[in-house]
SEDREN-494683 format. One record per residue (C-alpha): residue in one letter; x, y negated, z. Coordinates in Angstrom, 2 decimals. Example, Ala and Ser with C-alpha at 12.3 -4.5 7.8 and 13.67 -1.06 7.14 Angstrom:
2
(a,(12.30,4.50,7.80))
(s,(13.67,1.06,7.14))
//
This chain:
364
(x,(113.18,-88.36,68.18))
(x,(112.78,-87.64,71.91))
(x,(115.64,-88.91,74.07))
(x,(116.07,-87.49,77.57))
(x,(119.10,-89.64,78.39))
(x,(118.71,-92.57,80.76))
(x,(119.97,-95.97,79.70))
(x,(122.79,-97.62,81.66))
(x,(120.21,-99.90,83.30))
(x,(118.09,-96.94,84.37))
(x,(121.13,-95.07,85.67))
(x,(122.16,-98.10,87.70))
(x,(118.68,-98.55,89.19))
(x,(118.40,-94.85,90.06))
(x,(121.85,-94.90,91.67))
(x,(121.05,-97.98,93.78))
(x,(117.76,-96.56,95.06))
(x,(119.39,-93.21,95.82))
(x,(122.11,-95.02,97.77))
(x,(119.52,-96.93,99.78))
(x,(117.57,-93.76,100.54))
(x,(120.72,-92.01,101.70))
(x,(121.72,-94.92,103.95))
(x,(118.43,-95.83,105.61))
(x,(115.95,-92.99,105.09))
(x,(117.76,-89.64,105.03))
(x,(118.66,-89.65,108.72))
(x,(115.56,-91.46,109.98))
(x,(112.66,-89.86,108.07))
(x,(112.09,-87.26,110.78))
(x,(112.05,-89.88,113.55))
(x,(109.69,-92.08,111.55))
(x,(107.34,-89.15,111.06))
(x,(107.43,-88.26,114.76))
(x,(106.94,-91.83,115.98))
(x,(104.33,-92.73,113.36))
(x,(106.17,-95.94,112.53))
(x,(108.51,-97.26,109.89))
(x,(111.06,-99.81,111.17))
(x,(110.46,-103.23,109.67))
(x,(114.14,-103.68,108.87))
(x,(114.10,-100.47,106.79))
(x,(111.19,-101.78,104.73))
(x,(112.91,-105.16,104.32))
(x,(116.09,-103.52,103.02))
(x,(114.14,-101.50,100.47))
(x,(112.08,-104.55,99.49))
(x,(115.36,-106.29,98.71))
(x,(115.75,-104.05,95.66))
(x,(113.00,-106.13,94.06))
(x,(111.24,-103.22,92.36))
(x,(107.74,-104.52,93.11))
(x,(108.32,-108.01,91.73))
(x,(110.91,-107.43,89.00))
(x,(108.39,-107.71,86.14))
(x,(106.60,-110.77,87.56))
(x,(107.48,-113.94,85.57))
(x,(109.91,-116.30,87.28))
(x,(107.36,-119.12,87.48))
(x,(105.36,-117.01,89.93))
(x,(108.34,-116.00,92.05))
(x,(109.41,-112.80,90.31))
(x,(112.55,-111.91,88.39))
(x,(111.04,-112.08,84.92))
(x,(112.43,-108.73,83.82))
(x,(110.83,-106.57,81.16))
(x,(107.98,-104.37,82.34))
(x,(109.33,-100.82,82.40))
(x,(106.96,-98.10,83.65))
(x,(109.68,-95.49,83.10))
(x,(112.19,-97.37,85.24))
(x,(109.61,-97.81,87.99))
(x,(108.86,-94.09,87.85))
(x,(112.54,-93.42,88.52))
(x,(112.43,-95.74,91.53))
(x,(109.33,-94.06,92.97))
(x,(110.81,-90.59,92.57))
(x,(113.98,-91.56,94.42))
(x,(112.07,-93.28,97.23))
(x,(109.74,-90.31,97.67))
(x,(112.74,-87.98,97.66))
(x,(113.74,-89.73,100.87))
(x,(110.25,-89.81,102.37))
(x,(106.80,-90.18,100.84))
(x,(105.40,-92.32,103.66))
(x,(108.33,-94.70,103.32))
(x,(107.90,-94.84,99.54))
(x,(104.22,-95.76,99.80))
(x,(104.80,-98.36,102.53))
(x,(107.58,-100.11,100.60))
(x,(105.71,-100.19,97.28))
(x,(102.16,-100.79,98.58))
(x,(102.34,-104.49,97.56))
(x,(102.74,-103.30,93.95))
(x,(99.14,-102.08,94.14))
(x,(98.15,-105.74,94.39))
(x,(100.97,-107.53,92.58))
(x,(101.13,-105.43,89.41))
(x,(97.41,-105.58,88.49))
(x,(97.29,-109.31,89.19))
(x,(100.42,-109.89,87.10))
(x,(99.18,-107.69,84.26))
(x,(95.45,-108.45,84.21))
(x,(94.82,-111.54,86.31))
(x,(93.79,-114.93,84.99))
(x,(96.32,-117.73,84.92))
(x,(94.73,-119.29,88.01))
(x,(94.86,-115.98,89.86))
(x,(98.53,-115.54,89.05))
(x,(99.39,-119.06,90.22))
(x,(97.37,-118.69,93.41))
(x,(98.31,-115.21,94.60))
(x,(101.60,-114.02,93.13))
(x,(103.82,-116.62,94.88))
(x,(102.37,-115.47,98.23))
(x,(103.97,-112.05,97.85))
(x,(106.85,-112.53,95.44))
(x,(109.29,-113.52,98.15))
(x,(112.55,-112.28,99.58))
(x,(110.69,-111.12,102.69))
(x,(108.24,-108.22,102.60))
(x,(104.64,-109.44,102.74))
(x,(101.95,-106.77,102.95))
(x,(99.14,-106.62,100.40))
(x,(97.43,-103.51,99.13))
(x,(94.52,-101.87,97.35))
(x,(91.33,-100.20,98.58))
(x,(90.15,-97.53,96.16))
(x,(89.60,-94.13,97.86))
(x,(86.18,-93.47,99.38))
(x,(85.23,-91.08,102.22))
(x,(82.97,-88.70,100.37))
(x,(83.05,-85.30,98.73))
(x,(83.67,-85.41,95.01))
(x,(85.20,-88.90,95.02))
(x,(85.69,-90.19,91.48))
(x,(87.58,-93.41,90.78))
(x,(85.34,-94.18,87.81))
(x,(82.11,-93.48,89.71))
(x,(82.46,-95.61,92.81))
(x,(79.83,-95.92,95.53))
(x,(81.20,-99.23,96.78))
(x,(79.14,-101.79,94.89))
(x,(79.60,-105.36,93.69))
(x,(76.56,-107.49,92.96))
(x,(76.66,-110.93,91.35))
(x,(74.79,-113.49,93.42))
(x,(75.16,-117.09,92.35))
(x,(78.81,-118.08,92.37))
(x,(79.99,-114.98,94.20))
(x,(80.12,-111.21,94.14))
(x,(78.80,-109.36,97.18))
(x,(80.65,-106.15,98.06))
(x,(79.15,-103.33,100.09))
(x,(80.70,-99.96,100.79))
(x,(83.41,-98.07,102.64))
(x,(86.99,-97.27,101.72))
(x,(89.50,-94.90,103.29))
(x,(93.24,-94.23,103.15))
(x,(94.04,-97.89,102.52))
(x,(97.85,-98.08,102.81))
(x,(99.14,-100.82,105.13))
(x,(95.58,-102.12,105.34))
(x,(95.79,-103.53,108.87))
(x,(98.94,-105.47,107.96))
(x,(97.76,-106.84,104.63))
(x,(96.57,-110.41,104.16))
(x,(94.92,-109.58,100.83))
(x,(93.78,-106.48,99.02))
(x,(92.37,-105.51,95.67))
(x,(89.05,-103.74,96.19))
(x,(87.66,-101.39,93.56))
(x,(83.87,-101.58,93.26))
(x,(81.09,-100.51,90.92))
(x,(79.74,-103.49,89.00))
(x,(76.81,-102.57,86.77))
(x,(78.15,-99.03,86.33))
(x,(81.70,-100.14,85.63))
(x,(84.68,-99.97,88.02))
(x,(86.21,-103.40,88.59))
(x,(88.76,-104.96,90.95))
(x,(88.20,-107.90,93.29))
(x,(90.72,-109.95,95.24))
(x,(89.66,-109.99,98.88))
(x,(91.14,-111.89,101.82))
(x,(91.21,-109.49,104.78))
(x,(90.07,-112.37,107.02))
(x,(86.78,-112.46,105.12))
(x,(83.98,-111.98,107.70))
(x,(82.53,-109.23,105.50))
(x,(85.67,-107.11,105.93))
(x,(85.62,-104.70,108.87))
(x,(89.06,-103.16,109.37))
(x,(88.77,-99.71,110.89))
(x,(91.13,-97.62,112.96))
(x,(94.22,-95.97,111.62))
(x,(93.43,-92.76,109.77))
(x,(94.59,-89.51,111.36))
(x,(96.00,-87.57,108.46))
(x,(97.61,-84.23,107.66))
(x,(100.73,-85.86,106.26))
(x,(102.54,-89.17,105.95))
(x,(102.46,-89.69,109.72))
(x,(104.75,-92.72,109.46))
(x,(102.42,-94.57,107.09))
(x,(99.58,-96.60,108.53))
(x,(96.42,-96.08,106.49))
(x,(93.08,-97.57,107.47))
(x,(89.42,-97.18,106.81))
(x,(87.77,-100.42,105.68))
(x,(84.06,-101.27,105.57))
(x,(82.65,-104.05,103.41))
(x,(79.33,-105.46,104.67))
(x,(77.85,-108.16,102.47))
(x,(81.40,-109.31,101.75))
(x,(81.13,-112.41,99.59))
(x,(83.96,-112.84,97.09))
(x,(84.17,-116.01,94.97))
(x,(83.45,-115.32,91.31))
(x,(86.92,-116.61,90.41))
(x,(88.44,-113.76,92.47))
(x,(87.14,-111.03,90.21))
(x,(90.36,-109.75,88.66))
(x,(90.49,-110.98,85.11))
(x,(87.79,-113.56,85.70))
(x,(84.38,-113.32,84.08))
(x,(85.54,-110.72,81.55))
(x,(86.95,-108.50,84.27))
(x,(89.92,-106.14,84.03))
(x,(90.83,-102.92,82.28))
(x,(90.41,-100.57,85.23))
(x,(91.44,-97.54,83.21))
(x,(94.78,-99.19,82.44))
(x,(95.40,-99.52,86.17))
(x,(94.44,-95.88,86.77))
(x,(96.91,-94.75,84.13))
(x,(99.79,-96.59,85.77))
(x,(98.78,-95.43,89.23))
(x,(98.50,-91.78,88.29))
(x,(101.91,-91.80,86.67))
(x,(103.33,-93.36,89.81))
(x,(101.80,-90.59,91.92))
(x,(103.25,-87.93,89.62))
(x,(106.70,-89.51,89.85))
(x,(106.54,-89.45,93.65))
(x,(105.44,-85.81,93.54))
(x,(108.62,-85.01,91.59))
(x,(110.65,-86.63,94.37))
(x,(108.96,-84.78,97.23))
(x,(109.10,-81.43,95.40))
(x,(112.75,-81.90,94.51))
(x,(113.59,-82.67,98.14))
(x,(111.93,-79.43,99.26))
(x,(113.68,-77.44,96.54))
(x,(117.17,-78.75,97.27))
(x,(116.85,-78.27,101.03))
(x,(115.51,-74.72,100.63))
(x,(118.22,-73.91,98.09))
(x,(121.02,-74.99,100.41))
(x,(119.45,-73.07,103.27))
(x,(119.20,-69.92,101.16))
(x,(122.88,-70.24,100.20))
(x,(124.04,-70.47,103.82))
(x,(121.55,-68.23,105.62))
(x,(123.21,-64.80,105.86))
(x,(121.18,-61.64,106.38))
(x,(122.49,-58.07,106.04))
(x,(125.93,-59.34,105.15))
(x,(125.07,-61.75,102.34))
(x,(123.26,-65.08,101.75))
(x,(119.53,-64.62,101.22))
(x,(119.89,-66.50,97.91))
(x,(121.23,-63.23,96.48))
(x,(117.91,-61.52,97.19))
(x,(115.95,-61.27,93.97))
(x,(112.65,-62.39,95.48))
(x,(114.31,-65.49,96.96))
(x,(116.21,-66.26,93.76))
(x,(113.01,-66.03,91.71))
(x,(111.23,-68.51,94.02))
(x,(114.13,-70.95,93.83))
(x,(114.18,-70.66,90.04))
(x,(110.46,-71.40,89.89))
(x,(110.90,-74.41,92.15))
(x,(113.69,-75.71,89.90))
(x,(111.71,-75.56,86.68))
(x,(108.55,-76.92,88.27))
(x,(110.45,-79.96,89.54))
(x,(111.55,-80.59,85.96))
(x,(108.02,-79.95,84.68))
(x,(106.48,-82.51,87.05))
(x,(109.21,-85.02,86.26))
(x,(108.97,-84.62,82.49))
(x,(105.18,-84.97,82.50))
(x,(105.53,-88.18,84.50))
(x,(108.22,-89.44,82.12))
(x,(106.12,-88.59,79.08))
(x,(103.18,-90.60,80.39))
(x,(105.43,-93.46,81.51))
(x,(107.12,-93.53,78.09))
(x,(103.72,-93.78,76.39))
(x,(102.81,-96.73,78.61))
(x,(106.16,-98.37,77.93))
(x,(105.47,-98.08,74.20))
(x,(102.14,-99.86,74.72))
(x,(100.04,-96.77,74.04))
(x,(96.93,-95.55,75.81))
(x,(98.08,-92.81,78.19))
(x,(94.78,-91.79,79.76))
(x,(95.27,-88.13,78.88))
(x,(98.97,-87.99,79.71))
(x,(98.55,-89.79,83.03))
(x,(95.64,-87.62,84.15))
(x,(97.41,-84.39,83.25))
(x,(100.62,-85.52,84.92))
(x,(98.89,-86.31,88.20))
(x,(96.71,-83.20,88.14))
(x,(99.67,-80.92,87.44))
(x,(101.85,-82.70,89.98))
(x,(99.19,-82.31,92.66))
(x,(98.92,-78.57,92.12))
(x,(102.60,-77.77,91.69))
(x,(103.92,-80.05,94.44))
(x,(101.73,-78.24,96.95))
(x,(102.67,-74.80,95.67))
(x,(106.41,-75.48,95.44))
(x,(106.60,-77.18,98.84))
(x,(104.86,-74.11,100.25))
(x,(107.66,-72.06,98.69))
(x,(110.11,-74.28,100.58))
(x,(108.43,-73.36,103.85))
(x,(108.32,-69.66,102.95))
(x,(111.98,-69.49,101.96))
(x,(113.03,-70.72,105.38))
(x,(110.97,-68.14,107.24))
(x,(110.20,-69.13,110.82))
(x,(112.45,-72.18,110.53))
(x,(110.11,-73.54,107.87))
(x,(107.36,-73.83,110.46))
(x,(109.50,-75.82,112.90))
(x,(109.24,-79.60,112.81))
(x,(113.00,-79.99,113.20))
(x,(113.37,-79.05,109.53))
(x,(111.96,-81.33,106.80))
(x,(110.28,-78.67,104.64))
(x,(107.12,-78.67,106.77))
(x,(106.91,-82.46,106.32))
(x,(107.32,-82.12,102.58))
(x,(104.54,-79.51,102.61))
(x,(102.15,-81.74,104.57))
(x,(102.91,-84.78,102.46))
(x,(102.50,-82.89,99.17))
(x,(98.85,-82.20,99.96))
(x,(98.10,-85.87,99.39))
(x,(98.89,-85.83,95.69))
(x,(95.77,-83.87,94.78))
(x,(93.55,-85.61,97.34))
(x,(94.41,-89.30,96.96))
(x,(94.32,-91.92,94.26))
(x,(96.16,-95.23,93.99))
(x,(98.86,-94.80,96.59))
(x,(101.41,-96.08,94.07))
(x,(101.62,-97.69,90.66))
(x,(104.29,-98.28,88.04))
//
């Protein structure tokens, strides 16, 4: 039987994240977007929730809680409701921590997890996206070649979140026709950190281009060791995380536009009474639920230990299309005000474009 009710634990987590967003993001998201920076104290407060390290065993510095993709999806939605750039910045370490915790060897867990499972925020990230037309996460152009006791990486990555601040990153590369992940120290002489990307959205988030030139990675730093890792399992969790964030951004646009339509009076009555406006608001409402439910369905499958390749792909694809369309509705419903940067709907619109363009900006 399908149950759409959240457990008490899930309700508590959702409430706590929503409270944090209201207190430290709601009134500062615009300023962060304009300045292109996220205050370090804001990230530290959000990091204190422990979402990124909750499922890491205690012996490695985590909280040892049960792995719950559905609960993490709730967290990502609430964070993105506040601001997508903030959500990605705060949870970027999960892109490193979660795969290592789930698929790393025992030595890799002992070596790397304690570095980032701390009370203080420590940046680590993942490099997956590539600057080329038709980018496909399972057909990477960045290559890994085994040479002696090391793997040599060559290629270029883009949109690496918090790349310039990270001490380590997981790099996705093509090894003998198969996508694999490698743990790379950013101080490696083969790593060339590029400038900050100039993007359409997420102005507050620093994303970098990174070039790997004959970057030698010790064989023991291939995630999962000699046998490697299940890259598809990572993609499933990442795509569900992206869909959950899309639900948050779309919901933020819907609720702001709805309140505006209820208070904006034209010809003696709120514009919400106009049929064309009401129809757009109704469509936004059910598409928010559609995105959310598809993310929950995929997350529930993962939580049950099932393969969710299909569900995760469909959730992200649908979220990418509908988030963009519904956030455009938010701009339209506000008329000329929707095009002014003083109102958040234009930011939601710009940020929503990223869901269909980017991979691996979040994971559950």
